[in-house]
N, C-alpha and C positions, 0 to 999 in steps of 0.2 A: 030709583034714577040709578044710573051707572053710568060713571064716566070711564074713558079709554085713560088711562095711568099715562101713556104718554103725553097727553094733553096737559099734564099737570108736572109732571118732570121731564127733563130731557132722555136720561137714560134711568130708567126705574129700577133697573136690575142692578145696577151697580151703586157701591157702597162709595159714598160721596158728601161726607159730613159739610164739605167746602161749599155746597150749594146754598148754605145757610150763611155765609160770611156776609160781612158787610161790603165787601169789594164786589159781589154779585147781586146786592139788592137785599141782603139780609132776609130776615123773617115775613117782613112786611109782604112780600109780592105774593107767598104762600097764604099769608094770614087773609088776603085780600081776595084769593079763589076760593078760601075757606077749607083749606085742606094740611094747614099746620095745627097739628092736634098733639104736643109733646108728649102727652100721657096717653095717647090712645083714648080707646072708648069701648065699653061694652064688656063682654066678659073675659078680653083677651088684655084689659087695660092694664097699664103698670100697676104691680104692687105696691110700690113704693111711691103713690102718688101721695097718700094720706100722710104720710109719714114727712115727705118733702114738703106739701103746704103747710103742714103743724110747724115746721123747721122755719119756714120765710116768718110765718105769725110770730112767732118767738121772737125773730128778728127785729120785727116791725115793734112788738111791745117794749122791746130791749131800748131800740131808737127814742121811741116817743118817751119812753120812763125817764131815760138818760139826755136828753136833750132838748135844747127849748127850738122849735121849729117857727121860722117866719117865714113870710112871701119875701121873696127877692125882687128886685126893680125890674126884673124881665118878664115879671106875671101880669099880664095885663087886667087892670081893674075898670070896669067892676067884674068879676067871674062870670063869664058866658058859658053854660055847658053847649057843647057842639050839637045841633040837631042832627040827626039821622045817624050816631053813633049806637053803637049794641050796648056797650057800657055808657055811662056818664064820664064824661070827660069834659074836660074846659078847653076853648077855643086859644091856641097859644100855647097849651099844656100848663102846668102847675110850678113854676120854679119856688125852690125853697133854699133857705139858709139854716144850716145849722150850727146852734151854739151850746156848746157843753154846758149842762146846770150842774 
């Protein structure tokens, strides 16, 4: 399957990092179309992808190790997983409070 690039981006040949800005709808518009792949894929994928993901994981481990995580009052209970999502995501999000331990 092949898509015309202009059906996804208005000016595909123009360098415009602002197309992903929150004022223009952020990345959700492109994620919904299935065209937002920040690290790319295949043989030309980003060389730093594994390093970047390892850094994120290390940061999460540090947060979990040094903070007590508690549900915020904005979190809807009981937590219900949204049907039809590609990844498991709770309906209404999962709001947390962080308390340094």
